[in-house]
KEVOVO-186642 format. One record per atom (N, C-alpha, C): residue number from 1; residue in one letter; atom name; x, y, z. Coordinates in nm, 3 decimals. Layout:
N
<num = NUM	residuo = a	atomo = CA	u = X	v = Y	w = Z>
...
// end
This chain:
99
<num = 1	residuo = m	atomo = N	u = -17.035	v = -1.818	w = 2.827>
<num = 1	residuo = m	atomo = CA	u = -17.114	v = -1.925	w = 2.845>
<num = 1	residuo = m	atomo = C	u = -17.078	v = -2.012	w = 2.871>
<num = 2	residuo = r	atomo = N	u = -17.123	v = -2.125	w = 2.954>
<num = 2	residuo = r	atomo = CA	u = -17.120	v = -2.308	w = 2.979>
<num = 2	residuo = r	atomo = C	u = -17.241	v = -2.367	w = 2.958>
<num = 3	residuo = p	atomo = N	u = -17.214	v = -2.430	w = 2.892>
<num = 3	residuo = p	atomo = CA	u = -17.337	v = -2.552	w = 2.867>
<num = 3	residuo = p	atomo = C	u = -17.315	v = -2.639	w = 3.003>
<num = 4	residuo = i	atomo = N	u = -17.418	v = -2.669	w = 3.037>
<num = 4	residuo = i	atomo = CA	u = -17.445	v = -2.761	w = 3.164>
<num = 4	residuo = i	atomo = C	u = -17.497	v = -2.938	w = 3.126>
<num = 5	residuo = p	atomo = N	u = -17.449	v = -2.940	w = 3.020>
<num = 5	residuo = p	atomo = CA	u = -17.457	v = -3.122	w = 2.907>
<num = 5	residuo = p	atomo = C	u = -17.578	v = -3.179	w = 3.000>
<num = 6	residuo = a	atomo = N	u = -17.556	v = -3.213	w = 3.102>
<num = 6	residuo = a	atomo = CA	u = -17.682	v = -3.355	w = 3.199>
<num = 6	residuo = a	atomo = C	u = -17.782	v = -3.259	w = 3.242>
<num = 7	residuo = t	atomo = N	u = -17.821	v = -3.158	w = 3.196>
<num = 7	residuo = t	atomo = CA	u = -17.943	v = -3.063	w = 3.233>
<num = 7	residuo = t	atomo = C	u = -17.987	v = -3.036	w = 3.112>
<num = 8	residuo = r	atomo = N	u = -17.906	v = -3.019	w = 3.022>
<num = 8	residuo = r	atomo = CA	u = -17.961	v = -2.932	w = 2.865>
<num = 8	residuo = r	atomo = C	u = -17.986	v = -2.750	w = 2.924>
<num = 9	residuo = a	atomo = N	u = -17.899	v = -2.736	w = 3.023>
<num = 9	residuo = a	atomo = CA	u = -17.903	v = -2.614	w = 3.072>
<num = 9	residuo = a	atomo = C	u = -17.775	v = -2.505	w = 2.995>
<num = 10	residuo = l	atomo = N	u = -17.793	v = -2.364	w = 2.970>
<num = 10	residuo = l	atomo = CA	u = -17.661	v = -2.288	w = 2.938>
<num = 10	residuo = l	atomo = C	u = -17.653	v = -2.162	w = 3.013>
<num = 11	residuo = a	atomo = N	u = -17.554	v = -2.155	w = 3.074>
<num = 11	residuo = a	atomo = CA	u = -17.501	v = -2.074	w = 3.214>
<num = 11	residuo = a	atomo = C	u = -17.433	v = -1.932	w = 3.109>
<num = 12	residuo = v	atomo = N	u = -17.440	v = -1.802	w = 3.166>
<num = 12	residuo = v	atomo = CA	u = -17.404	v = -1.683	w = 3.044>
<num = 12	residuo = v	atomo = C	u = -17.354	v = -1.572	w = 3.203>
<num = 13	residuo = l	atomo = N	u = -17.231	v = -1.576	w = 3.162>
<num = 13	residuo = l	atomo = CA	u = -17.201	v = -1.470	w = 3.268>
<num = 13	residuo = l	atomo = C	u = -17.151	v = -1.341	w = 3.182>
<num = 14	residuo = s	atomo = N	u = -17.225	v = -1.252	w = 3.216>
<num = 14	residuo = s	atomo = CA	u = -17.224	v = -1.097	w = 3.140>
<num = 14	residuo = s	atomo = C	u = -17.090	v = -1.031	w = 3.251>
<num = 15	residuo = g	atomo = N	u = -17.044	v = -0.936	w = 3.144>
<num = 15	residuo = g	atomo = CA	u = -16.951	v = -0.845	w = 3.236>
<num = 15	residuo = g	atomo = C	u = -17.012	v = -0.748	w = 3.339>
<num = 16	residuo = d	atomo = N	u = -17.123	v = -0.745	w = 3.353>
<num = 16	residuo = d	atomo = CA	u = -17.199	v = -0.674	w = 3.458>
<num = 16	residuo = d	atomo = C	u = -17.207	v = -0.749	w = 3.585>
<num = 17	residuo = g	atomo = N	u = -17.206	v = -0.853	w = 3.601>
<num = 17	residuo = g	atomo = CA	u = -17.172	v = -0.937	w = 3.716>
<num = 17	residuo = g	atomo = C	u = -17.313	v = -1.049	w = 3.682>
<num = 18	residuo = t	atomo = N	u = -17.410	v = -1.007	w = 3.624>
<num = 18	residuo = t	atomo = CA	u = -17.519	v = -1.142	w = 3.571>
<num = 18	residuo = t	atomo = C	u = -17.509	v = -1.240	w = 3.547>
<num = 19	residuo = l	atomo = N	u = -17.557	v = -1.396	w = 3.623>
<num = 19	residuo = l	atomo = CA	u = -17.577	v = -1.464	w = 3.543>
<num = 19	residuo = l	atomo = C	u = -17.678	v = -1.556	w = 3.460>
<num = 20	residuo = d	atomo = N	u = -17.720	v = -1.536	w = 3.387>
<num = 20	residuo = d	atomo = CA	u = -17.841	v = -1.594	w = 3.297>
<num = 20	residuo = d	atomo = C	u = -17.813	v = -1.716	w = 3.293>
<num = 21	residuo = g	atomo = N	u = -17.946	v = -1.799	w = 3.310>
<num = 21	residuo = g	atomo = CA	u = -17.968	v = -1.946	w = 3.281>
<num = 21	residuo = g	atomo = C	u = -18.074	v = -1.951	w = 3.208>
<num = 22	residuo = w	atomo = N	u = -18.073	v = -2.104	w = 3.075>
<num = 22	residuo = w	atomo = CA	u = -18.098	v = -2.050	w = 2.966>
<num = 22	residuo = w	atomo = C	u = -18.170	v = -2.218	w = 2.955>
<num = 23	residuo = s	atomo = N	u = -18.279	v = -2.244	w = 2.951>
<num = 23	residuo = s	atomo = CA	u = -18.317	v = -2.406	w = 2.903>
<num = 23	residuo = s	atomo = C	u = -18.313	v = -2.417	w = 2.773>
<num = 24	residuo = l	atomo = N	u = -18.213	v = -2.522	w = 2.687>
<num = 24	residuo = l	atomo = CA	u = -18.190	v = -2.512	w = 2.569>
<num = 24	residuo = l	atomo = C	u = -18.271	v = -2.619	w = 2.538>
<num = 25	residuo = d	atomo = N	u = -18.342	v = -2.672	w = 2.551>
<num = 25	residuo = d	atomo = CA	u = -18.495	v = -2.736	w = 2.519>
<num = 25	residuo = d	atomo = C	u = -18.594	v = -2.645	w = 2.530>
<num = 26	residuo = r	atomo = N	u = -18.622	v = -2.560	w = 2.600>
<num = 26	residuo = r	atomo = CA	u = -18.738	v = -2.479	w = 2.576>
<num = 26	residuo = r	atomo = C	u = -18.708	v = -2.358	w = 2.523>
<num = 27	residuo = g	atomo = N	u = -18.572	v = -2.302	w = 2.501>
<num = 27	residuo = g	atomo = CA	u = -18.545	v = -2.200	w = 2.420>
<num = 27	residuo = g	atomo = C	u = -18.541	v = -2.056	w = 2.537>
<num = 28	residuo = a	atomo = N	u = -18.556	v = -2.092	w = 2.688>
<num = 28	residuo = a	atomo = CA	u = -18.610	v = -1.962	w = 2.737>
<num = 28	residuo = a	atomo = C	u = -18.521	v = -1.960	w = 2.859>
<num = 29	residuo = l	atomo = N	u = -18.536	v = -1.836	w = 2.899>
<num = 29	residuo = l	atomo = CA	u = -18.426	v = -1.786	w = 3.031>
<num = 29	residuo = l	atomo = C	u = -18.533	v = -1.833	w = 3.129>
<num = 30	residuo = v	atomo = N	u = -18.459	v = -1.924	w = 3.228>
<num = 30	residuo = v	atomo = CA	u = -18.531	v = -1.978	w = 3.347>
<num = 30	residuo = v	atomo = C	u = -18.502	v = -1.919	w = 3.467>
<num = 31	residuo = g	atomo = N	u = -18.376	v = -1.817	w = 3.481>
<num = 31	residuo = g	atomo = CA	u = -18.306	v = -1.768	w = 3.576>
<num = 31	residuo = g	atomo = C	u = -18.218	v = -1.662	w = 3.592>
<num = 32	residuo = r	atomo = N	u = -18.218	v = -1.560	w = 3.635>
<num = 32	residuo = r	atomo = CA	u = -18.129	v = -1.469	w = 3.652>
<num = 32	residuo = r	atomo = C	u = -18.114	v = -1.463	w = 3.780>
<num = 33	residuo = w	atomo = N	u = -17.960	v = -1.413	w = 3.833>
<num = 33	residuo = w	atomo = CA	u = -17.859	v = -1.385	w = 3.933>
<num = 33	residuo = w	atomo = C	u = -17.777	v = -1.281	w = 3.933>
<num = 34	residuo = q	atomo = N	u = -17.764	v = -1.184	w = 4.040>
<num = 34	residuo = q	atomo = CA	u = -17.678	v = -1.097	w = 4.031>
<num = 34	residuo = q	atomo = C	u = -17.567	v = -1.173	w = 4.124>
<num = 35	residuo = l	atomo = N	u = -17.449	v = -1.172	w = 4.050>
<num = 35	residuo = l	atomo = CA	u = -17.316	v = -1.210	w = 4.167>
<num = 35	residuo = l	atomo = C	u = -17.256	v = -1.076	w = 4.242>
<num = 36	residuo = q	atomo = N	u = -17.237	v = -1.119	w = 4.317>
<num = 36	residuo = q	atomo = CA	u = -17.194	v = -0.982	w = 4.396>
<num = 36	residuo = q	atomo = C	u = -17.078	v = -1.004	w = 4.497>
<num = 37	residuo = g	atomo = N	u = -16.951	v = -0.976	w = 4.509>
<num = 37	residuo = g	atomo = CA	u = -16.820	v = -0.997	w = 4.619>
<num = 37	residuo = g	atomo = C	u = -16.713	v = -0.987	w = 4.516>
<num = 38	residuo = g	atomo = N	u = -16.746	v = -0.958	w = 4.380>
<num = 38	residuo = g	atomo = CA	u = -16.613	v = -0.894	w = 4.295>
<num = 38	residuo = g	atomo = C	u = -16.686	v = -0.942	w = 4.167>
<num = 39	residuo = r	atomo = N	u = -16.559	v = -0.883	w = 4.119>
<num = 39	residuo = r	atomo = CA	u = -16.570	v = -0.885	w = 3.912>
<num = 39	residuo = r	atomo = C	u = -16.538	v = -1.015	w = 3.880>
<num = 40	residuo = y	atomo = N	u = -16.619	v = -1.094	w = 3.830>
<num = 40	residuo = y	atomo = CA	u = -16.570	v = -1.240	w = 3.776>
<num = 40	residuo = y	atomo = C	u = -16.546	v = -1.219	w = 3.613>
<num = 41	residuo = t	atomo = N	u = -16.449	v = -1.312	w = 3.623>
<num = 41	residuo = t	atomo = CA	u = -16.392	v = -1.264	w = 3.447>
<num = 41	residuo = t	atomo = C	u = -16.452	v = -1.402	w = 3.385>
<num = 42	residuo = a	atomo = N	u = -16.432	v = -1.527	w = 3.455>
<num = 42	residuo = a	atomo = CA	u = -16.445	v = -1.622	w = 3.383>
<num = 42	residuo = a	atomo = C	u = -16.546	v = -1.787	w = 3.496>
<num = 43	residuo = m	atomo = N	u = -16.606	v = -1.834	w = 3.425>
<num = 43	residuo = m	atomo = CA	u = -16.675	v = -1.944	w = 3.481>
<num = 43	residuo = m	atomo = C	u = -16.658	v = -2.075	w = 3.395>
<num = 44	residuo = c	atomo = N	u = -16.707	v = -2.162	w = 3.478>
<num = 44	residuo = c	atomo = CA	u = -16.690	v = -2.271	w = 3.419>
<num = 44	residuo = c	atomo = C	u = -16.789	v = -2.433	w = 3.515>
<num = 45	residuo = n	atomo = N	u = -16.788	v = -2.541	w = 3.484>
<num = 45	residuo = n	atomo = CA	u = -16.873	v = -2.625	w = 3.584>
<num = 45	residuo = n	atomo = C	u = -16.827	v = -2.747	w = 3.561>
<num = 46	residuo = k	atomo = N	u = -16.814	v = -2.818	w = 3.639>
<num = 46	residuo = k	atomo = CA	u = -16.824	v = -2.970	w = 3.696>
<num = 46	residuo = k	atomo = C	u = -16.914	v = -3.003	w = 3.747>
<num = 47	residuo = g	atomo = N	u = -16.954	v = -3.129	w = 3.677>
<num = 47	residuo = g	atomo = CA	u = -17.120	v = -3.184	w = 3.749>
<num = 47	residuo = g	atomo = C	u = -17.216	v = -3.091	w = 3.846>
<num = 48	residuo = s	atomo = N	u = -17.228	v = -3.079	w = 3.909>
<num = 48	residuo = s	atomo = CA	u = -17.332	v = -2.968	w = 3.988>
<num = 48	residuo = s	atomo = C	u = -17.291	v = -2.840	w = 4.029>
<num = 49	residuo = q	atomo = N	u = -17.142	v = -2.815	w = 4.023>
<num = 49	residuo = q	atomo = CA	u = -17.071	v = -2.739	w = 4.091>
<num = 49	residuo = q	atomo = C	u = -17.053	v = -2.586	w = 3.958>
<num = 50	residuo = l	atomo = N	u = -17.073	v = -2.523	w = 4.020>
<num = 50	residuo = l	atomo = CA	u = -17.009	v = -2.349	w = 3.891>
<num = 50	residuo = l	atomo = C	u = -16.899	v = -2.355	w = 3.985>
<num = 51	residuo = y	atomo = N	u = -16.808	v = -2.303	w = 3.889>
<num = 51	residuo = y	atomo = CA	u = -16.676	v = -2.245	w = 3.972>
<num = 51	residuo = y	atomo = C	u = -16.658	v = -2.079	w = 3.874>
<num = 52	residuo = f	atomo = N	u = -16.630	v = -1.961	w = 3.968>
<num = 52	residuo = f	atomo = CA	u = -16.608	v = -1.838	w = 3.924>
<num = 52	residuo = f	atomo = C	u = -16.446	v = -1.761	w = 3.945>
<num = 53	residuo = a	atomo = N	u = -16.424	v = -1.732	w = 3.892>
<num = 53	residuo = a	atomo = CA	u = -16.238	v = -1.684	w = 3.906>
<num = 53	residuo = a	atomo = C	u = -16.278	v = -1.533	w = 3.902>
<num = 54	residuo = r	atomo = N	u = -16.178	v = -1.465	w = 3.961>
<num = 54	residuo = r	atomo = CA	u = -16.186	v = -1.282	w = 3.985>
<num = 54	residuo = r	atomo = C	u = -16.040	v = -1.304	w = 4.014>
<num = 55	residuo = q	atomo = N	u = -16.007	v = -1.147	w = 3.991>
<num = 55	residuo = q	atomo = CA	u = -15.877	v = -1.089	w = 4.101>
<num = 55	residuo = q	atomo = C	u = -15.878	v = -1.013	w = 4.221>
<num = 56	residuo = g	atomo = N	u = -15.839	v = -1.102	w = 4.288>
<num = 56	residuo = g	atomo = CA	u = -15.838	v = -1.064	w = 4.411>
<num = 56	residuo = g	atomo = C	u = -15.729	v = -0.960	w = 4.444>
<num = 57	residuo = e	atomo = N	u = -15.721	v = -0.887	w = 4.524>
<num = 57	residuo = e	atomo = CA	u = -15.623	v = -0.803	w = 4.594>
<num = 57	residuo = e	atomo = C	u = -15.463	v = -0.872	w = 4.623>
<num = 58	residuo = d	atomo = N	u = -15.452	v = -0.996	w = 4.617>
<num = 58	residuo = d	atomo = CA	u = -15.361	v = -1.100	w = 4.657>
<num = 58	residuo = d	atomo = C	u = -15.356	v = -1.154	w = 4.564>
<num = 59	residuo = g	atomo = N	u = -15.395	v = -1.195	w = 4.444>
<num = 59	residuo = g	atomo = CA	u = -15.397	v = -1.256	w = 4.312>
<num = 59	residuo = g	atomo = C	u = -15.546	v = -1.325	w = 4.302>
<num = 60	residuo = p	atomo = N	u = -15.466	v = -1.403	w = 4.197>
<num = 60	residuo = p	atomo = CA	u = -15.616	v = -1.501	w = 4.146>
<num = 60	residuo = p	atomo = C	u = -15.673	v = -1.549	w = 4.260>
<num = 61	residuo = v	atomo = N	u = -15.841	v = -1.543	w = 4.232>
<num = 61	residuo = v	atomo = CA	u = -15.935	v = -1.595	w = 4.383>
<num = 61	residuo = v	atomo = C	u = -16.013	v = -1.699	w = 4.250>
<num = 62	residuo = l	atomo = N	u = -16.034	v = -1.804	w = 4.320>
<num = 62	residuo = l	atomo = CA	u = -16.159	v = -1.909	w = 4.287>
<num = 62	residuo = l	atomo = C	u = -16.234	v = -1.936	w = 4.378>
<num = 63	residuo = e	atomo = N	u = -16.385	v = -1.928	w = 4.282>
<num = 63	residuo = e	atomo = CA	u = -16.452	v = -1.975	w = 4.443>
<num = 63	residuo = e	atomo = C	u = -16.534	v = -2.060	w = 4.323>
<num = 64	residuo = r	atomo = N	u = -16.630	v = -2.125	w = 4.426>
<num = 64	residuo = r	atomo = CA	u = -16.742	v = -2.270	w = 4.395>
<num = 64	residuo = r	atomo = C	u = -16.852	v = -2.226	w = 4.460>
<num = 65	residuo = s	atomo = N	u = -16.983	v = -2.273	w = 4.349>
<num = 65	residuo = s	atomo = CA	u = -17.079	v = -2.276	w = 4.429>
<num = 65	residuo = s	atomo = C	u = -17.160	v = -2.394	w = 4.338>
<num = 66	residuo = p	atomo = N	u = -17.274	v = -2.435	w = 4.404>
<num = 66	residuo = p	atomo = CA	u = -17.337	v = -2.540	w = 4.338>
<num = 66	residuo = p	atomo = C	u = -17.424	v = -2.485	w = 4.223>
<num = 67	residuo = l	atomo = N	u = -17.511	v = -2.532	w = 4.152>
<num = 67	residuo = l	atomo = CA	u = -17.581	v = -2.450	w = 4.038>
<num = 67	residuo = l	atomo = C	u = -17.715	v = -2.465	w = 4.121>
<num = 68	residuo = p	atomo = N	u = -17.781	v = -2.345	w = 4.066>
<num = 68	residuo = p	atomo = CA	u = -17.894	v = -2.312	w = 4.123>
<num = 68	residuo = p	atomo = C	u = -18.007	v = -2.441	w = 4.079>
<num = 69	residuo = a	atomo = N	u = -18.089	v = -2.449	w = 4.138>
<num = 69	residuo = a	atomo = CA	u = -18.242	v = -2.540	w = 4.085>
<num = 69	residuo = a	atomo = C	u = -18.265	v = -2.533	w = 3.977>
<num = 70	residuo = a	atomo = N	u = -18.259	v = -2.376	w = 3.941>
<num = 70	residuo = a	atomo = CA	u = -18.346	v = -2.395	w = 3.799>
<num = 70	residuo = a	atomo = C	u = -18.232	v = -2.452	w = 3.696>
<num = 71	residuo = l	atomo = N	u = -18.116	v = -2.491	w = 3.701>
<num = 71	residuo = l	atomo = CA	u = -17.982	v = -2.518	w = 3.636>
<num = 71	residuo = l	atomo = C	u = -17.977	v = -2.647	w = 3.636>
<num = 72	residuo = a	atomo = N	u = -18.025	v = -2.736	w = 3.774>
<num = 72	residuo = a	atomo = CA	u = -17.959	v = -2.810	w = 3.850>
<num = 72	residuo = a	atomo = C	u = -18.091	v = -2.930	w = 3.765>
<num = 73	residuo = t	atomo = N	u = -18.206	v = -2.873	w = 3.695>
<num = 73	residuo = t	atomo = CA	u = -18.280	v = -3.034	w = 3.659>
<num = 73	residuo = t	atomo = C	u = -18.312	v = -2.981	w = 3.476>
<num = 74	residuo = r	atomo = N	u = -18.319	v = -3.120	w = 3.433>
<num = 74	residuo = r	atomo = CA	u = -18.339	v = -3.083	w = 3.305>
<num = 74	residuo = r	atomo = C	u = -18.423	v = -3.010	w = 3.263>
<num = 75	residuo = g	atomo = N	u = -18.389	v = -2.954	w = 3.121>
<num = 75	residuo = g	atomo = CA	u = -18.532	v = -2.808	w = 3.067>
<num = 75	residuo = g	atomo = C	u = -18.551	v = -2.705	w = 3.171>
<num = 76	residuo = g	atomo = N	u = -18.479	v = -2.682	w = 3.298>
<num = 76	residuo = g	atomo = CA	u = -18.528	v = -2.574	w = 3.372>
<num = 76	residuo = g	atomo = C	u = -18.654	v = -2.563	w = 3.461>
<num = 77	residuo = e	atomo = N	u = -18.721	v = -2.671	w = 3.470>
<num = 77	residuo = e	atomo = CA	u = -18.824	v = -2.699	w = 3.485>
<num = 77	residuo = e	atomo = C	u = -18.879	v = -2.626	w = 3.685>
<num = 78	residuo = e	atomo = N	u = -18.768	v = -2.610	w = 3.734>
<num = 78	residuo = e	atomo = CA	u = -18.820	v = -2.587	w = 3.876>
<num = 78	residuo = e	atomo = C	u = -18.767	v = -2.412	w = 3.851>
<num = 79	residuo = s	atomo = N	u = -18.838	v = -2.371	w = 3.921>
<num = 79	residuo = s	atomo = CA	u = -18.794	v = -2.226	w = 3.977>
<num = 79	residuo = s	atomo = C	u = -18.672	v = -2.175	w = 3.983>
<num = 80	residuo = a	atomo = N	u = -18.668	v = -2.041	w = 3.958>
<num = 80	residuo = a	atomo = CA	u = -18.508	v = -2.024	w = 3.997>
<num = 80	residuo = a	atomo = C	u = -18.511	v = -1.943	w = 4.107>
<num = 81	residuo = a	atomo = N	u = -18.388	v = -1.975	w = 4.224>
<num = 81	residuo = a	atomo = CA	u = -18.336	v = -1.971	w = 4.315>
<num = 81	residuo = a	atomo = C	u = -18.307	v = -1.834	w = 4.344>
<num = 82	residuo = g	atomo = N	u = -18.330	v = -1.754	w = 4.494>
<num = 82	residuo = g	atomo = CA	u = -18.303	v = -1.599	w = 4.468>
<num = 82	residuo = g	atomo = C	u = -18.159	v = -1.642	w = 4.501>
<num = 83	residuo = g	atomo = N	u = -18.074	v = -1.506	w = 4.476>
<num = 83	residuo = g	atomo = CA	u = -17.919	v = -1.471	w = 4.507>
<num = 83	residuo = g	atomo = C	u = -17.911	v = -1.463	w = 4.636>
<num = 84	residuo = r	atomo = N	u = -17.788	v = -1.526	w = 4.689>
<num = 84	residuo = r	atomo = CA	u = -17.695	v = -1.433	w = 4.799>
<num = 84	residuo = r	atomo = C	u = -17.622	v = -1.438	w = 4.751>
<num = 85	residuo = r	atomo = N	u = -17.557	v = -1.326	w = 4.829>
<num = 85	residuo = r	atomo = CA	u = -17.399	v = -1.259	w = 4.854>
<num = 85	residuo = r	atomo = C	u = -17.278	v = -1.388	w = 4.868>
<num = 86	residuo = m	atomo = N	u = -17.190	v = -1.370	w = 4.771>
<num = 86	residuo = m	atomo = CA	u = -17.113	v = -1.473	w = 4.749>
<num = 86	residuo = m	atomo = C	u = -16.983	v = -1.422	w = 4.839>
<num = 87	residuo = a	atomo = N	u = -16.932	v = -1.491	w = 4.926>
<num = 87	residuo = a	atomo = CA	u = -16.793	v = -1.441	w = 5.006>
<num = 87	residuo = a	atomo = C	u = -16.677	v = -1.423	w = 4.949>
<num = 88	residuo = s	atomo = N	u = -16.607	v = -1.307	w = 4.987>
<num = 88	residuo = s	atomo = CA	u = -16.481	v = -1.274	w = 4.906>
<num = 88	residuo = s	atomo = C	u = -16.371	v = -1.369	w = 4.986>
<num = 89	residuo = r	atomo = N	u = -16.316	v = -1.469	w = 4.916>
<num = 89	residuo = r	atomo = CA	u = -16.246	v = -1.543	w = 5.016>
<num = 89	residuo = r	atomo = C	u = -16.122	v = -1.581	w = 4.919>
<num = 90	residuo = p	atomo = N	u = -16.005	v = -1.596	w = 4.999>
<num = 90	residuo = p	atomo = CA	u = -15.877	v = -1.687	w = 4.933>
<num = 90	residuo = p	atomo = C	u = -15.887	v = -1.789	w = 4.827>
<num = 91	residuo = a	atomo = N	u = -15.824	v = -1.829	w = 4.722>
<num = 91	residuo = a	atomo = CA	u = -15.851	v = -1.927	w = 4.656>
<num = 91	residuo = a	atomo = C	u = -15.853	v = -2.046	w = 4.727>
<num = 92	residuo = g	atomo = N	u = -15.975	v = -2.175	w = 4.687>
<num = 92	residuo = g	atomo = CA	u = -15.946	v = -2.284	w = 4.798>
<num = 92	residuo = g	atomo = C	u = -16.099	v = -2.327	w = 4.879>
<num = 93	residuo = f	atomo = N	u = -16.158	v = -2.164	w = 4.939>
<num = 93	residuo = f	atomo = CA	u = -16.238	v = -2.149	w = 5.003>
<num = 93	residuo = f	atomo = C	u = -16.383	v = -2.141	w = 4.934>
<num = 94	residuo = l	atomo = N	u = -16.464	v = -2.240	w = 5.022>
<num = 94	residuo = l	atomo = CA	u = -16.579	v = -2.287	w = 4.969>
<num = 94	residuo = l	atomo = C	u = -16.665	v = -2.192	w = 5.014>
<num = 95	residuo = s	atomo = N	u = -16.742	v = -2.132	w = 4.919>
<num = 95	residuo = s	atomo = CA	u = -16.890	v = -2.045	w = 4.967>
<num = 95	residuo = s	atomo = C	u = -16.999	v = -2.029	w = 4.845>
<num = 96	residuo = s	atomo = N	u = -17.089	v = -2.044	w = 4.897>
<num = 96	residuo = s	atomo = CA	u = -17.243	v = -2.088	w = 4.794>
<num = 96	residuo = s	atomo = C	u = -17.262	v = -1.931	w = 4.773>
<num = 97	residuo = l	atomo = N	u = -17.332	v = -1.947	w = 4.695>
<num = 97	residuo = l	atomo = CA	u = -17.394	v = -1.819	w = 4.589>
<num = 97	residuo = l	atomo = C	u = -17.521	v = -1.790	w = 4.565>
<num = 98	residuo = f	atomo = N	u = -17.577	v = -1.918	w = 4.572>
<num = 98	residuo = f	atomo = CA	u = -17.719	v = -1.944	w = 4.553>
<num = 98	residuo = f	atomo = C	u = -17.834	v = -2.036	w = 4.691>
<num = 99	residuo = v	atomo = N	u = -17.876	v = -1.983	w = 4.687>
<num = 99	residuo = v	atomo = CA	u = -17.981	v = -2.077	w = 4.808>
<num = 99	residuo = v	atomo = C	u = -18.033	v = -2.183	w = 4.752>
// end
């Protein structure tokens, strides 16, 4: 679980690779995305970016993605964006997860 303070949203990463986005103002699910490209074990955010960690063949991998539109607005008022495959890249390589 990770609160997104500026938007009053909550992002929840499940063990099955699902990311749920919740509006804390409305108490409602605003989006659900299926992460692809690896088994992510940790998540955090800084500003408008989400960071995901997973174990790669050559060691830990850190990937970054912009917040989906449904989490980037206050109260999740925009509709959820569709998911897109996150490329498997070495740590430091930037790749997008959400459209």
